[in-house]
LUMBA-253830 format. One line per 8 residues: number of its first residue (from 1); for each residue x, y, z of N, C-alpha, C. Coordinates in Angstrom, 2 decimals, always signed. Atoms other than C-alpha are relative to their C-alpha. Example, Ala and Ser with C-alpha at 12.3 -4.5 7.8 and 13.67 -1.06 7.14 Angstrom:
<gumars>
1 = +0.89 -1.19 +0.00 +12.30 -4.50 +7.80 +0.90 +1.20 +0.00  -0.82 -1.19 -0.06 +13.67 -1.06 +7.14 -0.77 +1.09 +0.73 .
</gumars>
This chain:
<gumars>
1 = -0.72 -0.86 -0.94 -10.80 -49.38 -74.16 -0.78 +0.02 +1.30  +0.68 +0.04 -1.30 -11.54 -49.64 -70.52 -0.24 +1.40 +0.49  +0.31 -1.33 -0.57 -13.19 -46.70 -68.73 -0.41 -0.16 +1.46  +0.31 -0.02 -1.45 -13.66 -45.74 -65.04 -1.00 +1.10 +0.27  +0.96 -1.03 -0.41 -16.48 -43.93 -63.46 +0.13 +0.24 +1.50  -0.05 -0.31 -1.44 -16.81 -42.26 -60.05 -0.76 -1.03 +0.81  +0.78 +1.03 -0.71 -19.38 -44.85 -59.14 +0.84 -1.24 +0.18  -0.85 +1.17 -0.12 -16.91 -47.60 -59.86 +1.07 +0.17 +1.03 .
9 = -1.03 -0.27 -1.01 -14.23 -45.94 -57.73 -0.57 -0.15 +1.39  +0.62 +0.09 -1.33 -16.62 -45.69 -54.84 -0.24 -1.43 +0.40  +0.25 +1.40 -0.31 -17.54 -49.35 -55.09 +1.28 -0.70 +0.37  -1.29 +0.63 -0.28 -13.91 -50.42 -55.21 +0.52 +0.42 +1.37  -0.47 -0.50 -1.30 -13.06 -48.21 -52.22 -0.75 -0.66 +1.12  +0.79 +0.63 -1.05 -15.91 -49.64 -50.22 +0.40 -1.44 +0.19  -0.40 +1.40 -0.12 -14.87 -53.21 -51.06 +1.37 -0.12 +0.64  -1.35 +0.02 -0.59 -11.24 -52.42 -50.15 -0.07 +0.18 +1.50 .
17 = +0.14 -0.23 -1.43 -12.25 -51.03 -46.74 -0.58 -1.21 +0.69  +0.63 +1.17 -0.61 -14.47 -54.03 -46.08 +0.99 -1.14 +0.13  -1.00 +1.07 -0.07 -11.65 -56.43 -46.94 +1.03 +0.28 +1.07  -1.02 -0.38 -1.01 -9.23 -54.49 -44.71 -0.51 -0.28 +1.40  +0.60 +0.26 -1.30 -11.59 -54.69 -41.74 -0.13 -1.51 +0.22  +0.12 +1.45 -0.14 -12.19 -58.36 -42.45 +1.32 -0.62 +0.31  -1.33 +0.52 -0.30 -8.44 -58.96 -42.42 +0.37 +0.19 +1.44  -0.27 -0.25 -1.41 -8.14 -57.38 -39.00 -0.76 -0.98 +0.87 .
25 = +0.80 +0.93 -0.80 -10.94 -59.53 -37.69 +0.58 -1.39 -0.05  -0.58 +1.33 +0.12 -9.28 -62.65 -39.05 +1.28 -0.11 +0.77  -1.29 +0.01 -0.73 -6.03 -61.62 -37.36 -0.18 +0.00 +1.49  +0.21 +0.06 -1.45 -7.63 -61.70 -33.96 -0.41 +1.31 +0.60  +0.46 -1.29 -0.51 -8.89 -58.11 -33.67 -1.41 +0.20 -0.46  +1.40 -0.08 +0.45 -12.68 -58.57 -34.01 -0.55 +1.39 +0.26  +0.61 -1.34 -0.14 -14.75 -55.45 -34.48 -1.26 -0.10 +0.82  +1.24 -0.08 -0.76 -17.55 -54.32 -32.25 -0.88 +1.05 -0.62 .
33 = +0.92 -0.99 +0.53 -20.64 -52.55 -33.40 -0.15 -0.16 -1.49  +0.25 +0.06 +1.43 -21.73 -51.83 -36.94 -0.08 +1.40 -0.53  +0.12 -1.30 +0.62 -22.02 -49.01 -39.38 +1.36 +0.52 -0.39  -1.24 -0.56 +0.52 -19.34 -46.65 -40.66 +1.08 +0.10 +1.07  -1.01 -0.13 -1.06 -17.57 -46.40 -37.24 +0.09 -1.33 +0.74  -0.21 +1.29 -0.64 -16.09 -49.66 -35.90 +0.94 +0.16 +1.17  -0.85 -0.03 -1.19 -14.54 -50.11 -32.40 +0.73 -1.31 +0.09  -0.81 +1.21 -0.04 -11.73 -52.57 -32.05 +0.28 -0.41 +1.42 .
41 = -0.41 +0.53 -1.28 -10.77 -54.85 -29.19 +1.47 -0.36 -0.04  -1.42 +0.39 -0.04 -7.36 -56.06 -28.07 +0.87 +1.24 +0.10  -0.94 -1.13 -0.12 -4.35 -53.75 -28.47 -0.54 +1.29 -0.57  +0.54 -1.20 +0.62 -6.39 -51.34 -30.56 -1.32 +0.42 +0.62  +1.27 -0.34 -0.64 -9.30 -51.15 -28.13 -0.04 +1.49 +0.31  +0.19 -1.41 -0.30 -10.65 -47.62 -27.73 +0.28 +0.89 -1.19  -0.29 -0.81 +1.19 -9.50 -46.47 -31.19 -1.11 -0.24 -1.01  +1.08 +0.14 +0.97 -12.30 -45.81 -33.65 +0.52 -0.03 -1.41 .
49 = -0.39 +0.08 +1.41 -11.95 -46.74 -37.33 -1.21 +0.38 -0.84  +1.10 -0.43 +0.86 -14.04 -44.96 -39.92 +0.39 -0.28 -1.44  -0.27 +0.26 +1.41 -14.28 -46.17 -43.52 -0.53 +1.15 -0.82  +0.38 -1.11 +0.86 -14.33 -43.44 -46.07 -0.28 -0.57 -1.38  +0.37 +0.60 +1.27 -16.19 -44.50 -49.20 +0.77 +0.58 -1.15  -0.71 -0.63 +1.10 -14.23 -42.05 -51.33 +1.47 -0.33 +0.03  -1.44 +0.22 -0.08 -10.70 -42.55 -50.02 +0.35 -1.47 +0.06  -0.27 +1.42 -0.05 -10.99 -46.27 -49.41 +1.00 -0.39 +1.05 .
57 = -0.97 +0.32 -1.06 -8.80 -46.18 -46.26 -0.59 +0.35 +1.34  +0.55 -0.30 -1.34 -9.59 -46.28 -42.53 +0.68 +1.23 +0.60  -0.51 -1.21 -0.68 -9.16 -43.04 -40.54 -0.23 -0.17 +1.48  +0.15 +0.19 -1.45 -8.48 -43.29 -36.80 -0.45 +1.29 +0.65  +0.47 -1.16 -0.79 -10.24 -40.97 -34.36 +0.26 -0.30 +1.45  -0.33 +0.19 -1.41 -8.90 -40.57 -30.83 -0.86 +0.95 +0.83  +0.85 -0.88 -0.82 -11.42 -39.28 -28.27 +0.86 +0.95 +0.83  -0.71 -0.99 -0.83 -10.28 -36.13 -26.47 -0.82 +0.29 +1.23 .
65 = +0.69 -0.32 -1.25 -11.07 -35.20 -22.89 -0.02 +1.51 +0.20  +0.15 -1.43 -0.25 -12.26 -31.76 -21.83 +0.31 +0.29 +1.46  -0.39 -0.38 -1.36 -10.53 -30.22 -18.78 -0.78 +1.24 +0.40  +0.80 -1.17 -0.39 -12.93 -27.91 -16.95 +0.88 +1.13 +0.53  -0.72 -1.17 -0.49 -11.66 -24.37 -16.25 -0.38 +0.24 +1.45  +0.34 -0.19 -1.42 -11.38 -23.89 -12.47 -0.60 +1.38 +0.25  +0.62 -1.26 -0.38 -13.52 -21.20 -10.93 +0.75 +0.58 +1.19  -0.78 -0.64 -1.06 -11.36 -18.82 -8.88 -0.91 +0.78 +0.93 .
73 = +0.82 -0.78 -0.94 -12.78 -17.25 -5.71 +0.16 +1.48 -0.25  -0.02 -1.45 +0.15 -13.63 -13.58 -5.89 +0.27 +0.65 +1.34  -0.37 -0.70 -1.23 -11.93 -11.42 -3.27 -0.34 +1.47 -0.18  +0.39 -1.41 +0.06 -13.48 -8.04 -2.65 +0.74 +0.77 +1.07  -0.73 -0.84 -0.95 -11.27 -5.42 -1.04 -0.50 +1.43 -0.11  +0.42 -1.40 -0.01 -12.11 -1.88 -0.02 +1.23 +0.89 -0.19  -1.11 -0.93 +0.22 -10.00 +1.11 -0.97 +0.63 +0.37 +1.34  -0.67 -0.33 -1.27 -7.36 +1.85 +1.68 -0.44 +1.34 +0.57 .
81 = +0.39 -1.30 -0.53 -8.54 +5.46 +1.92 -1.30 -0.06 +0.79  +1.22 +0.16 -0.78 -11.90 +4.23 +3.23 +0.34 -0.38 +1.43  -0.45 +0.36 -1.33 -10.11 +2.62 +6.18 +0.66 +1.20 +0.68  -0.70 -1.14 -0.57 -7.92 +5.68 +6.68 -0.99 +1.06 +0.48  +0.99 -1.00 -0.38 -10.93 +7.99 +6.75 -0.70 -0.39 +1.30  +0.67 +0.47 -1.22 -12.61 +5.84 +9.41 +0.92 +0.14 +1.22  -0.96 -0.11 -1.10 -9.45 +5.74 +11.54 +0.23 +1.46 +0.37  -0.20 -1.43 -0.26 -8.87 +9.49 +11.16 -1.16 +0.59 +0.80 .
89 = +1.19 -0.55 -0.66 -12.42 +10.27 +12.21 -0.04 -0.35 +1.49  +0.05 +0.44 -1.40 -12.06 +8.27 +15.42 +1.20 +0.52 +0.80  -1.23 -0.26 -0.74 -8.48 +9.21 +16.30 +0.38 +1.47 +0.10  -0.47 -1.39 +0.04 -7.85 +12.83 +15.29 -0.51 +0.84 +1.18  +0.47 -0.83 -1.13 -10.10 +14.40 +17.97 +0.72 -0.29 +1.32  -0.64 +0.38 -1.24 -8.07 +12.57 +20.64 +1.48 +0.42 +0.07  -1.42 -0.33 +0.01 -4.60 +13.72 +19.57 +0.25 +1.37 +0.63  -0.26 -1.27 -0.67 -3.14 +16.45 +21.77 +0.75 +0.98 -0.91 .
97 = -0.72 -1.05 +0.72 -1.89 +19.76 +20.37 +1.26 +0.38 +0.76  -1.22 -0.42 -0.69 +1.65 +20.91 +21.09 -0.16 +1.41 +0.58  -0.08 -1.33 -0.58 +2.28 +23.90 +23.34 +1.46 +0.45 -0.10  -1.37 -0.43 +0.31 +5.34 +25.86 +22.20 +0.63 +0.74 +1.17  -0.77 -0.65 -1.06 +7.94 +26.82 +24.79 +1.39 +0.34 -0.54  -1.33 -0.42 +0.44 +11.20 +28.72 +24.23 +0.79 +0.60 +1.16  -0.88 -0.71 -0.92 +14.16 +30.04 +26.14 +1.24 +0.45 -0.78  +0.55 -1.07 -0.83 +15.23 +32.85 +26.26 -1.46 +0.33 -0.36 .
105 = +1.39 -0.40 +0.17 +11.70 +34.21 +26.64 -0.23 +1.29 +0.80  +0.91 +0.18 +1.15 +9.69 +36.20 +25.86 +0.64 +0.33 -1.34  -0.67 -0.32 +1.26 +12.26 +37.29 +23.25 +1.24 -0.86 -0.17  -1.25 +0.68 +0.33 +15.08 +35.48 +21.51 +0.98 +1.04 -0.52  -1.03 -0.94 +0.41 +18.33 +37.02 +20.35 +0.81 -0.56 -1.16  -0.82 +0.40 +1.14 +20.36 +36.95 +17.17 +1.31 -0.60 +0.49  -1.25 +0.71 -0.29 +23.33 +34.55 +17.32 +0.04 -0.68 +1.37  +0.06 +0.71 -1.27 +22.20 +33.08 +20.63 -0.95 -1.19 -0.15 .
113 = +0.90 +1.16 +0.16 +20.79 +29.52 +20.59 -1.27 +0.14 +0.83  +1.30 -0.03 -0.66 +17.11 +29.37 +21.45 -0.45 -1.43 +0.24  +0.51 +1.34 -0.32 +15.89 +26.26 +23.27 -1.46 -0.09 -0.44  +1.37 +0.24 +0.44 +12.70 +24.78 +21.85 -0.51 -1.31 +0.59  +0.62 +1.23 -0.47 +10.34 +22.25 +23.40 -1.51 +0.15 +0.02  +1.46 +0.02 -0.13 +6.69 +21.28 +23.63 -0.36 -0.68 +1.31  +0.46 +0.61 -1.24 +4.62 +20.08 +26.55 +0.17 -1.51 -0.04  -0.27 +1.44 -0.05 +5.64 +16.58 +27.61 -1.29 -0.82 -0.03 .
121 = +1.27 +0.74 -0.04 +1.98 +15.60 +28.07 -0.51 -0.34 -1.40  +0.43 +0.28 +1.37 +1.55 +15.68 +24.28 +0.83 -1.12 -0.63  -0.89 +1.00 +0.58 +4.36 +13.18 +23.74 -0.29 -1.38 +0.60  +0.43 +1.31 -0.52 +2.60 +9.86 +24.36 -0.85 -0.69 -1.06  +0.87 +0.71 +0.94 +0.85 +7.13 +22.36 -1.48 +0.24 +0.33  +1.45 -0.16 -0.15 -2.88 +7.55 +21.81 -0.67 -1.12 -0.78  +0.69 +1.11 +0.67 -5.21 +4.66 +20.99 -1.50 +0.15 +0.14  +1.46 +0.01 -0.03 -8.87 +4.20 +20.21 -0.50 -1.14 -0.88 .
129 = +0.65 +1.02 +0.82 -11.30 +1.72 +18.64 -0.77 +0.70 -1.11  +0.67 -0.60 +1.15 -12.46 +2.67 +15.15 -0.88 -1.03 -0.68  +0.90 +0.86 +0.76 -15.38 +1.22 +13.20 +0.30 +0.17 -1.48  -0.41 -0.03 +1.40 -14.31 +0.33 +9.67 -1.19 -0.27 -0.91  +1.06 +0.34 +0.95 -16.43 +0.03 +6.51 -0.29 -1.50 +0.04  +0.39 +1.40 -0.08 -18.38 -3.20 +6.68 -0.36 -0.43 +1.41  +0.39 +0.29 -1.37 -18.89 -3.03 +10.44 +1.09 -0.58 +0.87  -1.10 +0.50 -0.83 -15.53 -4.45 +11.57 +0.58 +1.12 +0.84 .
137 = -0.66 -0.98 -0.86 -13.68 -2.70 +14.38 +1.48 -0.32 +0.08  -1.44 +0.16 -0.15 -9.99 -2.17 +14.89 +0.52 +0.97 +1.03  -0.66 -0.91 -0.93 -7.72 -0.65 +17.49 +1.08 +0.76 -0.75  -0.98 -0.86 +0.67 -5.79 +2.28 +16.03 +0.89 +0.65 +1.05  -0.97 -0.55 -0.95 -2.63 +3.44 +17.79 +0.83 +1.05 -0.72  -0.81 -1.09 +0.54 -0.95 +6.80 +17.09 +1.19 +0.23 +0.93  -1.23 -0.18 -0.78 +2.66 +7.21 +18.23 +0.75 +1.22 -0.54  -0.76 -1.16 +0.48 +4.54 +10.54 +18.08 +1.41 -0.42 -0.39 .
145 = -1.32 +0.40 +0.49 +7.75 +10.22 +16.06 +0.97 +1.18 -0.13  -0.89 -1.17 +0.10 +9.11 +13.76 +15.61 -0.82 +1.28 +0.08  +0.61 -1.33 +0.01 +8.38 +17.46 +15.92 +0.69 +0.80 -1.10  -0.53 -0.83 +1.07 +8.81 +19.64 +12.85 -0.18 +1.46 +0.40  +0.01 -1.40 -0.39 +9.72 +23.24 +13.65 +0.13 +0.88 -1.24  -0.07 -1.03 +1.04 +8.98 +26.07 +11.22 +0.27 +1.31 +0.72  -0.43 -1.14 -0.81 +10.87 +29.09 +12.53 -0.50 +1.34 -0.51  +0.61 -1.24 +0.47 +8.95 +31.67 +10.51 +0.86 +0.82 -0.93 .
153 = -0.90 -0.72 +0.89 +11.94 +32.79 +8.46 +0.33 -0.81 -1.25  -0.22 +0.84 +1.17 +11.68 +30.10 +5.77 +0.80 -1.25 +0.29  -0.79 +1.17 -0.35 +13.72 +27.49 +7.64 -0.81 -0.95 +0.88  +0.66 +1.04 -0.79 +12.39 +24.22 +9.03 +1.01 -1.08 +0.35  -0.83 +1.13 -0.39 +14.00 +21.31 +10.86 -0.81 -0.87 +0.95  +0.73 +0.94 -0.84 +12.96 +18.30 +12.92 +0.80 -0.37 +1.23  -0.59 +0.54 -1.22 +13.64 +17.13 +16.46 -0.67 -1.35 +0.26  +0.52 +1.34 -0.19 +13.24 +13.47 +17.34 -0.77 -0.21 +1.28 .
161 = +0.75 +0.09 -1.25 +11.47 +14.21 +20.61 -0.61 +1.34 +0.34  +0.70 -1.23 -0.37 +9.57 +16.90 +22.49 +0.93 +1.15 +0.35  -0.93 -1.04 -0.44 +12.72 +18.78 +23.45 +0.15 +0.00 +1.51  -0.29 -0.02 -1.44 +14.15 +19.51 +26.89 -0.35 +1.37 +0.59  +0.32 -1.29 -0.64 +12.63 +22.21 +29.11 +1.25 +0.62 +0.63  -1.14 -0.70 -0.60 +15.14 +24.83 +30.21 -0.27 +0.17 +1.49  +0.12 -0.11 -1.45 +15.75 +24.79 +33.96 +1.02 +1.02 +0.49  -0.89 -1.08 -0.44 +17.18 +28.05 +35.26 +0.68 -0.31 +1.33 .
169 = -0.60 +0.34 -1.29 +18.00 +26.39 +38.58 +1.24 -0.90 -0.16  -1.14 +0.87 +0.23 +20.62 +24.16 +36.99 +1.20 +0.83 -0.45  -1.21 -0.66 +0.46 +24.22 +25.14 +36.36 +0.07 -0.07 -1.51  -0.07 -0.04 +1.46 +24.97 +26.11 +32.78 +0.74 -1.21 -0.58  -0.76 +1.13 +0.54 +27.49 +23.31 +32.37 -0.75 -1.32 +0.12  +0.84 +1.20 -0.10 +24.76 +20.81 +33.27 -1.22 +0.05 -0.93  +1.15 -0.17 +0.89 +22.15 +22.20 +30.91 +0.38 -0.39 -1.43  -0.20 +0.33 +1.41 +21.93 +20.67 +27.43 -1.32 -0.40 -0.64 .
177 = +1.22 +0.34 +0.74 +19.31 +20.12 +24.75 +0.38 -0.53 -1.37  -0.20 +0.49 +1.36 +19.00 +18.33 +21.45 -0.95 +0.68 -0.97  +0.95 -0.71 +0.86 +16.46 +20.80 +20.07 +0.12 +1.50 +0.23  -0.17 -1.45 -0.11 +17.49 +24.42 +19.56 +0.21 +0.60 -1.38  -0.17 -0.70 +1.28 +17.76 +27.03 +16.83 +0.63 +1.36 +0.27  -0.66 -1.30 -0.13 +19.91 +30.13 +16.29 -0.39 +0.89 -1.17  +0.36 -0.97 +1.04 +18.53 +33.09 +14.38 +1.22 +0.83 -0.36  -1.07 -0.90 +0.41 +20.93 +35.14 +12.33 -0.52 +1.37 -0.44 .
185 = +0.63 -1.27 +0.37 +18.44 +37.95 +11.60 -1.11 +0.31 +1.00  +1.06 -0.38 -0.93 +16.15 +39.88 +13.90 -1.35 -0.07 -0.68  +1.36 +0.07 +0.53 +12.40 +39.88 +13.47 -0.50 +1.38 -0.44  +0.40 -1.33 +0.45 +12.37 +43.59 +12.54 -0.56 -0.08 -1.42  +0.65 +0.01 +1.29 +10.03 +44.12 +9.61 -1.02 -1.11 -0.17  +1.01 +1.05 +0.04 +7.96 +41.06 +10.36 -1.33 +0.53 +0.51  +1.30 -0.45 -0.52 +4.22 +41.35 +11.09 +0.02 +0.05 +1.53  +0.09 -0.13 -1.45 +3.38 +42.43 +14.62 -1.35 -0.53 +0.48 .
193 = +1.28 +0.52 -0.49 +0.73 +40.51 +16.58 -0.86 +1.08 +0.64  +0.75 -1.08 -0.66 -0.24 +43.74 +18.36 -0.21 +1.20 -0.91  +0.10 -1.13 +0.90 +0.05 +46.05 +15.37 +1.07 +1.05 +0.25  -1.09 -0.92 -0.33 +3.01 +47.86 +16.97 +1.24 -0.44 -0.77  -1.16 +0.34 +0.82 +5.94 +47.99 +14.57 +1.21 -0.36 +0.84  -1.12 +0.32 -0.87 +8.32 +47.79 +17.52 -0.15 -1.39 +0.65  +0.25 +1.31 -0.59 +6.82 +44.44 +18.50 -0.12 -1.08 -1.08  +0.07 +0.97 +1.10 +7.33 +42.58 +15.20 +0.61 -1.33 +0.44 .
201 = -0.42 +1.33 -0.46 +7.87 +38.85 +15.55 -0.14 -1.02 -1.12  +0.16 +1.15 +0.90 +8.35 +35.61 +13.65 -1.16 -0.85 +0.51  +1.05 +0.95 -0.36 +5.43 +33.19 +13.57 +0.61 -1.41 -0.06  -0.64 +1.31 -0.12 +6.77 +29.83 +14.79 -1.08 -1.08 +0.06  +0.93 +1.13 -0.01 +4.96 +26.55 +14.09 +0.72 -1.25 +0.51  -0.48 +1.31 -0.44 +5.49 +23.25 +15.88 -1.03 -1.04 -0.40  +0.91 +1.04 +0.50 +3.99 +20.14 +14.27 +0.46 -1.37 +0.49  -0.29 +1.37 -0.42 +3.87 +16.72 +15.91 -0.42 -0.94 -1.14 .
209 = +0.31 +1.01 +1.03 +4.06 +13.94 +13.30 -0.26 -1.32 +0.72  +0.42 +1.25 -0.63 +2.21 +10.80 +14.42 +0.01 -1.12 -1.03  +0.10 +1.19 +0.84 +2.57 +7.33 +12.96 -1.17 -0.85 +0.51  +1.22 +0.72 -0.40 -0.82 +5.58 +13.03 +0.01 -1.38 -0.63  +0.05 +1.37 +0.51 -1.15 +1.80 +12.69 -1.32 -0.66 +0.45  +1.20 +0.77 -0.33 -4.19 -0.45 +12.56 -0.01 -1.26 -0.85  +0.13 +1.26 +0.72 -5.14 -3.95 +11.42 -1.46 -0.24 -0.31  +1.37 +0.29 +0.44 -8.23 -4.86 +9.42 +0.04 -1.27 -0.84 .
217 = +0.01 +1.21 +0.84 -9.37 -7.95 +7.47 +0.70 +0.24 -1.33  -0.75 -0.01 +1.26 -6.94 -8.54 +4.58 +0.86 +1.24 -0.20  -0.86 -1.17 +0.16 -5.01 -5.32 +5.24 +0.55 +0.45 +1.33  -0.63 -0.64 -1.16 -2.63 -3.67 +7.68 +0.28 +1.43 -0.40  -0.11 -1.39 +0.39 -2.74 +0.10 +7.67 +1.04 +0.77 +0.80  -0.96 -0.89 -0.65 -0.15 +2.73 +8.47 -0.05 +1.33 -0.73  +0.13 -1.31 +0.63 -0.53 +6.44 +7.84 +0.45 +1.07 +0.99  -0.39 -1.07 -0.91 +0.96 +9.65 +9.28 -1.14 +0.99 +0.22 .
225 = +0.92 -1.09 -0.33 -1.16 +12.27 +11.03 +0.82 +1.12 +0.63  -0.72 -1.14 -0.56 -0.16 +15.73 +12.24 -0.92 +0.84 +0.87  +0.67 -1.03 -0.80 -1.19 +18.13 +14.97 +0.99 +1.14 +0.17  -0.94 -1.12 -0.04 +0.28 +21.61 +15.12 -0.57 +1.19 +0.77  +0.36 -1.24 -0.69 +0.24 +24.92 +16.95 +0.99 +1.07 -0.43  -0.89 -1.09 +0.36 +1.78 +28.32 +16.40 +0.13 +1.00 +1.13  -0.26 -1.03 -1.00 +3.25 +31.10 +18.48 +0.88 +1.06 -0.66  -0.85 -1.07 +0.53 +5.00 +34.40 +17.86 +1.25 +0.12 +0.86 .
233 = -1.27 -0.12 -0.72 +8.62 +34.96 +18.80 +0.75 +1.22 -0.53  -0.76 -1.20 +0.36 +10.33 +38.34 +18.80 +1.49 -0.31 +0.14  -1.45 +0.23 -0.01 +14.03 +38.16 +17.93 +0.70 +1.35 -0.08  -0.67 -1.30 -0.09 +16.18 +41.10 +18.96 +1.46 -0.10 -0.43  -1.39 -0.08 +0.41 +19.52 +42.21 +17.62 +0.82 +0.64 +1.12  -0.90 -0.50 -1.02 +22.06 +42.56 +20.43 +1.30 -0.76 -0.10  -1.26 +0.73 -0.05 +25.63 +41.57 +21.04 -0.11 -1.02 +1.11  +0.10 +1.07 -1.01 +25.57 +38.21 +22.82 +1.39 -0.51 +0.36 .
241 = -1.25 +0.55 -0.49 +28.36 +36.78 +24.93 -0.28 -1.38 +0.54  +0.24 +1.37 -0.47 +28.64 +33.04 +25.53 -1.22 -0.58 -0.68  +1.17 +0.68 +0.54 +25.60 +30.84 +24.99 -0.93 -0.36 +1.12  +1.01 +0.39 -0.99 +22.42 +29.74 +26.72 -0.10 -1.50 +0.06  -0.01 +1.46 +0.01 +23.43 +26.07 +26.68 -1.02 -0.61 +0.94 .
</gumars>
């Protein structure tokens, strides 16, 4: 009875691989090099053949290339609030405060339109050079865009400009404004600036809203700023006829 051993299998496998490689060489594909890894020429050039003593068959190995991972540049940016703080510090001290003007004056009247305006000298662009973090400089420009009026009775509204000064020398039919307010309640019961209960008044606030723009490396900034002032306005209850157009 014939018997097989692992040693015999290994010998047969090795002889089979050797014959297979020899056949390739005879067919015109000579091998290069020696040892367990053989490199072929011709159509199979570049493909490695490894003989496995246990399996008895050649195993091909294809070299792989390694693609390096690109190194991306690092961009460092500063927080926008750092730029805003620098611009605010340079620009805010230069912004003019509004001066509140009304007509009728010094008192307004229930159901009669009250003209509102601020000083025209405050309605203009303001610019300055600000030093930003990192030492760069930029020109910051603040432009007034609207005036927000707080009439002291819980109501607020906006006017798109400084308002029109009332001119008593003009005919009534020629006078007009785009910024006025009509109270429907007197100021009785409101705090009095003098402490006299008969002199109670609303506290009126006028706030100029500025749009500030600047340009810095890798960023363009835009932020609103405000300047405001307040005044007291006594509103009396009387019967009014016509209007103060």
